[in-house]
Structure formats: structure tokens, C-alpha cells
C-alpha positions as CSV (number, residue, x, y, z in Angstrom):
1,X,-14.9,-15.6,21.2
2,X,-17.3,-15.6,18.3
3,X,-15.8,-15.6,14.8
4,X,-16.6,-12.5,12.8
5,X,-18.5,-13.0,9.6
6,X,-16.9,-11.2,6.7
7,X,-19.2,-11.2,3.6
8,X,-17.5,-13.3,0.9
9,X,-18.3,-10.6,-1.7
10,X,-16.3,-8.0,0.2
11,X,-13.3,-10.4,0.6
12,X,-13.3,-11.3,-3.0
13,X,-13.6,-7.6,-4.1
14,X,-10.7,-6.5,-1.9
15,X,-8.5,-9.4,-3.0
16,X,-9.3,-8.9,-6.7
17,X,-8.6,-5.2,-6.5
18,X,-5.3,-5.7,-4.8
19,X,-4.1,-8.5,-7.1
20,X,-5.0,-6.4,-10.2
21,X,-2.3,-4.0,-9.1
22,X,0.3,-6.7,-9.4
23,X,2.9,-5.5,-11.9
24,X,1.4,-2.1,-12.6
25,X,4.0,0.5,-13.6
26,X,3.9,4.0,-12.1
27,X,6.0,6.2,-14.3
28,X,4.7,9.8,-14.2
29,X,6.5,12.6,-12.5
30,X,6.3,16.2,-13.8
31,X,9.4,17.9,-12.4
32,X,12.0,17.5,-9.6
33,X,10.3,17.8,-6.2
34,X,13.5,19.3,-4.8
35,X,14.4,22.0,-7.3
36,X,11.8,21.9,-10.1
37,X,14.4,20.8,-12.7
38,X,14.0,18.6,-15.7
39,X,14.0,14.8,-15.1
40,X,15.2,11.9,-17.1
41,X,14.5,8.2,-16.6
42,X,16.9,6.4,-14.2
43,X,15.6,2.9,-13.6
44,X,12.5,1.0,-12.3
45,X,12.2,-0.3,-8.8
46,X,9.9,-3.1,-7.7
47,X,8.0,-2.3,-4.4
48,X,5.7,-4.5,-2.3
49,X,2.1,-3.3,-2.4
50,X,0.3,-5.9,-0.3
51,X,0.4,-9.5,0.8
52,X,-2.8,-11.5,0.1
53,X,-3.6,-15.1,0.7
54,X,-4.8,-17.4,-2.1
55,X,-6.0,-20.5,-0.4
56,X,-3.2,-21.5,1.9
57,X,-0.4,-19.7,0.0
58,X,0.7,-16.1,0.5
59,X,1.1,-14.0,-2.6
60,X,3.2,-10.8,-2.6
61,X,1.6,-8.1,-4.8
62,X,4.3,-5.8,-6.2
63,X,4.1,-2.6,-8.3
64,X,6.8,-1.1,-10.4
65,X,7.9,2.5,-9.7
66,X,10.1,4.4,-12.1
67,X,12.9,6.5,-10.7
68,X,14.1,9.7,-12.3
69,X,17.4,11.6,-12.2
70,X,17.3,15.4,-12.0
71,X,19.6,17.2,-14.5
72,X,19.8,20.3,-12.3
73,X,20.4,19.0,-8.7
74,X,21.4,15.4,-9.4
75,X,18.7,14.0,-7.0
76,X,17.0,10.7,-7.7
77,X,13.2,10.9,-7.2
78,X,10.4,8.5,-7.5
79,X,7.3,8.8,-9.8
80,X,3.9,9.4,-8.3
81,X,3.1,6.3,-6.4
82,X,0.2,4.8,-4.3
83,X,2.1,5.0,-1.0
84,X,1.9,7.3,2.0
85,X,5.2,8.6,3.4
86,X,7.1,6.1,5.6
87,X,4.9,3.2,4.7
88,X,5.9,-0.1,3.0
89,X,2.5,-1.2,1.8
90,X,0.0,0.5,-0.6
91,X,-2.3,3.3,0.5
92,X,-5.5,1.3,0.1
93,X,-4.3,-1.2,2.7
94,X,-3.2,1.6,5.0
95,X,-6.6,3.2,4.5
96,X,-8.3,-0.1,5.5
97,X,-6.2,-0.3,8.6
98,X,-7.1,3.3,9.6
99,X,-10.8,2.9,8.9
100,X,-11.1,-0.4,10.8
101,X,-9.1,0.9,13.7
102,X,-11.8,3.5,14.4
103,X,-14.1,0.7,15.7
104,X,-11.8,-2.0,16.9
105,X,-8.3,-2.5,18.5
106,X,-5.2,-3.1,16.4
107,X,-5.0,-6.9,17.0
108,X,-8.7,-7.3,15.9
109,X,-8.0,-5.2,12.8
110,X,-5.1,-7.5,11.9
111,X,-7.3,-10.6,12.3
112,X,-10.2,-9.0,10.4
113,X,-7.9,-8.2,7.5
114,X,-6.6,-11.8,7.7
115,X,-10.2,-13.1,7.4
116,X,-10.4,-10.9,4.2
117,X,-7.2,-12.5,2.9
118,X,-4.9,-9.5,3.5
119,X,-1.9,-10.0,5.7
120,X,-0.8,-7.2,8.0
121,X,0.5,-7.8,11.5
122,X,-0.9,-5.9,14.4
123,X,2.3,-3.9,15.1
124,X,2.3,-2.7,11.5
125,X,-1.4,-1.8,11.8
126,X,-0.6,0.2,14.9
127,X,2.3,2.1,13.2
128,X,0.3,2.9,10.1
129,X,-2.7,4.2,12.1
130,X,-0.4,6.3,14.3
131,X,1.5,7.8,11.4
132,X,-1.6,8.4,9.2
133,X,-4.0,10.4,11.2
134,X,-6.1,11.6,8.2
135,X,-9.8,11.4,7.7
136,X,-10.8,8.9,5.1
137,X,-14.0,9.6,3.2
């Protein structure tokens, strides 16, 4: 099978964009999504955003998401964050999976992302595409 040619500029752009998100704090939330009550800071949680390769090494890119406690109902809720529901990686990577899957099978999407330096296994690609059936502009 012929190896796909990914433009180096595209690979570098994607990797730079994802690695710039490393350590970014998401800490904004207006009101409790359950009851609309007033929130106060609870703690900060570290969440995986993407896995990128730098040479031969894998680098886990993580973001920080602030959690809040509602004074009215006692629920703990998360700040606005760059994740789709029921996903463990950032929405830009999920959007890449969905967009690429429109023209190629899941295993090829996974290998194409690996060529770009983004690690997502084919079963995760399949799950993200099936759970996120939205149109991406």
C-alpha cells in the first residue's frame, strides 16, 4: 500500500496547536447547570486533552478544569471545557476524527492521525464518530 503524504506544514500546525493547550486553565462557569444556583470554587482537575508524538516520544497534553460546588443543590459541576459529552480527548481531535472519517475508514483515520503526530486508536475513532454525528463546518 502506498504511504500517504501529509504536508509537513499541516502536521506542524496541528501539533503546535495541540501542545499550546498544555496546562491551559478553564475556569469559567456562570451558574449551576442543574438548578441555576450560585457557585463557588471547589478544586482543579487535570484532564487529558490529546496525545502527540515528539520524535519517538509520546507526550500527553493535559488541560486544567476548575470544578465548582453549588450552594443551592450541593452538586459539583465543571467549568466550560473543550470536550464533547462522553469523550476523553479534546473536541478539536474529535472533530478531526469525524471529518476524516467522512472519506476514509476508521483504521485509516487512525493511521493518518498518527502520520500527523496525533495518537488515537481506531476503536476510539469509531466511538467518537458514532457518538458525535454533528456537521463540522
